[in-house]
N, C-alpha and C positions, 0 to 999 in steps of 0.2 A: 422150030422152032424158035423163036425169039429170046432173048434173058428177061425180057420183061415181063411175059408173059406170066411167069411164075409159075407156085402149084397151087390148085384148087381143090381144096377139100370141102365136103357138104358140112353146113353150118351145126347140125346135130353132132356131126363127128368128131368137129372141134370142140365142142364142147365137153363131150365125153370124156377126149383126149386132157383137155384143161381142167378140169371138176377138181374144184377144194376139199380138202377132205372137213368134216364136219367134227367139231370139238363133242367130247361126250357128254359136256356140261353146257347147257343153254346160256347160263351166266358168263362164263369167260370172258367172253366178248365183250363183255360190258364192262367187267372189271379189268380187261388189257388198256380199253378206250380210257377208261379214267387212270388210272396208274402206269408210267411210262417209267421202264428199266433204268437203273442208272447211267448204263451206256446211254441210250437213246437221252436222257437228258444232257448227257456232256456232250453227243453229238452237236443236239440245240446249242449250247452254250457257245461253242467251238464257231458255229454255222455263222451266228448273230455276231463274235466280234471280230473285224475284220483281218488283224495281223493270224490269227488262232486260222480261221479260215484260208488264208494266203499259204501259210506254212503247210496245211495239211492236205496241199496240191501238192506239195513240194515233197516233203518227207511220209507222210501218211498221217492219220488221224491220232493215233498214240503219242507220236513222237512229238506231235506238234501240241496236242493236249498238254503234255508233261510240261514241254518248252515256256509255253505260255502260262498257266496256272500252276504248276508243280504238279509232284507226285501224288495229291491226292485222289 
């Protein structure tokens, strides 16, 4: 058996394995799409600013954000 053959499983079994859990409230998804968490907004701000994005790859996001924008 060659290494490129890989593992093959049935599509139905794969979908059952990776099935996402449903939230109990149907409106949660719309709420989370409309409002981003503060951490996600900071990530986007850092990604859009080149020095912060560069430092985040080297020293990590939190340290790069604190270095670039302060500890807010």
